[in-house]
N, C-alpha and C positions, 0 to 999 in steps of 0.2 A: 467172267467175273474175276476180279483181282483177289489174290490170296494175301491176307494180312498176317504177318508174323508178329505177335505181340511179345515183347520182352520187357517185363517190368519187375526185374529181380533186384534184391538188395545187393548189388554186385560190387565189386571191385575196389580199387584201392591201393593206394600207393603213398609213399612219403612225399611230402613237398617241403623244401626248405625255402622259406620266403627270403628273398634277397633284397635288402634295402638299396644296395649299390653294388656295382661291379668294378673291381679294380684289379686289372691283370698286370703282372710284372712285365709282360711283354709290351705293355703300352697300347695294345690294339684291342678294339672291341671284337665281338664275335657276331657275325651276321648269319642268318639261316636262309637257305635257298631251297625252294621246292618247285616242282612242276605240277601245274593244275590247269585243267581246262573244263569247260562246260560243254556238254554235247547238246547242241540246240536241235530244234525239231527237224532241221534239214539233214542232220547226221544221225539222228536216233529216233526211232518210231515212237508214237504215243504209247503203244503197248509196252515197249521196253522201259520207258520212263516211269510208268505208273503201275506196272503189273504187280509189283510187290512193295508193300510199305511195312514199316516197323514202328512200334511204339516204345519209347524210352521214357520212363516216368509217366508224366501226363501229356506228353507230346508225341504225335504221330508224324512220321516223315515218309514222303515218297522217296523213290530211289535218288532223284535229283536233289531233293532237300537233304537227304542223308549225307551226300557228298559235301554239300555246302556246310552242314553242321559239323562234320568231321574236320574240315579245313578251319572252321571257326574255333573248334576245341584245340586244334594244333596251335593256333595263334595264342589262345588264352593260356595254355600251359607255359609257353615261352614267356609270356608277359608276367607270369607269376615267378618263374625261376630265374629268368634272365631279362629283367625289365628294360634294360638299356640296349638290348639287341635289336637290330633291324631285321626285318623279314622280307625277302624278295620272292615273289611268286612269278616264275617263268610261265608264260601262257601263250596260247594261240591268239594272234591279233584279231581273229574273227570271233573269239569267245566273248560272250557277254558277261565278263567278270568285273564286278564293280567293288572296289575296295575303298572304304572310308574309315581307316584305322590309323592311329599314330604309329609311326615307324614300320608301316606295312606298305609295300609298293608292288604294283603289278608291272611286270617287265615283259612286253610282247616280243616274241621271237618267231620269225616265220618258220614253218615246217609242217610236217604231216603228223597231226595229233590224233589220227584215227585210232580206235582201240587196239587194233592188231599191230599198229606201228608205234604205240606210245612209249614203250621201253627203249626202242631204237631212237625215237625223237628225244627222249630224256637225255641220253648221252650227248646227242648233237646240241641240245640246248645248253647243257653244262659246258661243253666246249666253247660255244658261242659266247656264253657269259664270261668264262675265263679269258677269252680273247679280248673282250671289251675291257675287262679289268686290267689286263696287261697293257693295253694301249693307253689307258688313262693314268696308269700308275705313276709315271714321271711327273705328272701335273698335280698330284695329291699332296696335301700337307700331312704331316704325321698323324694328326688327330682325325683325318678322313680315311685312314687305312683300316681295314678289317681283316680278320681271319674269316674263313667261310666254312660252314657245315652244310653240305647238300644232303637233304633227307627226303624220304617219302612224307606225304602230308598226313599219314595215319599213325604218327608217332606222338608220344607225350614225353616232353623233356621234363624230368622230375628232379633234376639237380643241376647245378651250375656246371657247364662244360668248358669253361675257360681254362680250367686246370689242365686239359689235354695239351694245350699249346705251351703252358708254363712249365709243366713237369717233363715235357719231352721236347726240348728246344731245337733238336736237330732234324726232325722229320719234315718232309715236304707235303706229303699227303698221308691220310690214315684211312684204313679199311677195317671193317669188322668181320671177324671169323668165328666159326663154330666147328665142333667136331662132327662134321657131316661129310662123308666121303664123296657123295655126288655133288653137293652144293656147299663147299666149305666157306664161301664168302656170301655176304648179303649186301646187295648194292643200295639198300635203303638208307645208308649212313656213310658219307664220305667227307672227311675233314681236310681242308686245304689251308696251309699256312699262307697268310696274306703278305708275303714278300714277293718281290719280282721273281726270285728264283723258285719259290714255292708255287706261284701261279704258273710259271713256265713249265716246271716239271709235272705238275698235275695235268696241265693241258696235254703234254706229250704222252703221258701215261694213258689218259682217256682216249687219245687218238689211237693208241694201240688196241685198246678195248673195242673201239668202234670198228677198226679194221678186222678184228677177230669176229665181231658180230656179223658184219656184212659178208665176210668171206666164208664163215663156217656155220652160223646159227640162224640164218634167215628163216629156216623151216621149223625152228624150235617153237615151243609154246609161246604165245604172245607175251606172257608174263615172266618167262625164264631166260630169254635170249641174252639179256644183258648180264645176268649172273653167270651163265655158262661162259660167255665171252670173258668176263672178268676173271673167272677161275682159270680159264685157259691161259691167259696172259701170265698169271701168277705161277701156275704149274709148269709152264714151259721154260721158266727161267732156271738156269743151272743151280741157283741157291735154294730152290724150293725143297723143303723138308717137311713132309706130312706129319712127322712126329710133333712138330711145334704147334699143330692145330689141335692136339688131343687134350690140352689143358688150358683153362681160361686165364692165361697169363700173357700180357702184352709183350711183343717183341718187335725188333726193328730189322729191316732188310734193305739192301741196296738193289735197285732194279735199273740198271743202265744209267746210273747217275741220279735217279730219283730215290730219295730216302723214304721208304714206306713203313709206316708204323701200323702194326696189326693189333687191333684192340678186340678183346673178347666180347662176343654178342651178349654173353651172360650179364655184362654190365652196361654196355653201350648200345645194345640193340636187342633187348630181351623181349621175347614174345610169350604172352600168356598161353597156357596149355589149352588144348581142345580135347575133350573126351576123357572117359574114365581111364585111369592108369597112366596118364601123361603128366601128372603133376609131380615135379621133382623139387619143388621149392624155388625160392628166389633169393639172390644175394642181397644182403642188407644195403649194400652200396650201389644198387642198380641206379643208373642215371637216365636211361632212355627205355621206354616201353613201346614196343612196336605192335600195333593192333592190325596185323596184316590178315588178308584173306577174309574169312567169315567172322573174324573177331572185331571188325570195325565198329559194330554197334556198341561193343563193350567200352570203346573209347568215350562215347557219349555218356554212358553210365558212370564211368570213372570221373569225368569232369563234373557231372551233376553231384556226385557224392562228395567230392572235394569242395565244390562251391557251397554246399549246404553245411559243411562241417566247420566248426569254430576252432578245432585243435588238431590239425593234421601234421604240424611241424614235428620233425624228428621221429615220426612214427611210420611204420610200414604195415599196411593191412593187406594180407593176402586175399586171393580172389575168392570167392564164390560161396554160395550158401546152401543149396539143396539141389536135387535133381531138376534140371531145366527142361522146359518143353522142347519138343523137336525143333531144331533150327538147321536149315540148309540140309535136311535129310540125316542129320547126325544127332544121336542122343548122347548127352554128356552128364556125368555125375559131378555135382558141385561139391566143393569142400567148404567147411565152416569158415566163415570170415573171422579172422582174429587179428589183433594188433600186435606188433612186435616192436619193442622199444629199441631204438638205435643207440649204441653207446655214445656218450657225449664226445664231441671232437675235442682234441687237445691242441 
């Protein structure tokens, strides 16, 4: 008998700045790239696909439907905050992924997308995509060129990210960091400048990450190998200084010719807390919310709440309302949801 986990709480909450148009001083648009695949019956058992369902609002989702709904929310958040951005979904050619959305494209790349190899395949897919962009770059007109942000599909973009490229004109690629000794970097957000040099340097850097992964971390947890490899590449460089990771302040480093911008997760890759005692607040200028792990259902609540609200502009409502029911074996204490006015921009 399947176990249903019902989650129908008045949850979540973020600021959204509606953007009527995007005009970047760099002259380039920003495209988002994510990896997503559907595990069909041949690769996933009936029990795995339907053993656990969740209910968000008035809608119940199977495991498969939840994944599709999260991808859909990922797209919708981008459409609100950066409506002129294209979205590219790197996927298994065998995956039954059907996309019928403006500015959204499925981009098949051959590889091993099995669950235990997915993070390894993600790096390979990123490299393949960058290789293709480099090959076509000389043929592109200026208005066809884009910067790229490679992300997990369980993120909500809640503010315009074009400023990353405009305010930091010299970097080739950007990573997000946190004050975490074991995992100082999160691979769920990588920005790449859309110039020939930026694409080239990003590809070379990710090739080093791939070498570290295949040479050192093939036995790591299936969801951690890429982050461990990424951290190894950064830590092994002579310029590495762990003290710079202790404060949420962006900084720039040179890695063998690649100019790498380190952006704080607190702003560009913020994750909602799980459990009592884990809530430490949220910065008013957070731009990306990452619903990783067991928080994925919360992304659906966040979109539903925003979609039903008529006045989310310029406000930030923090998460949660009361003690939640047991979810994934963890009991968590919810905090009162309240709105926080953001100071007007000057």
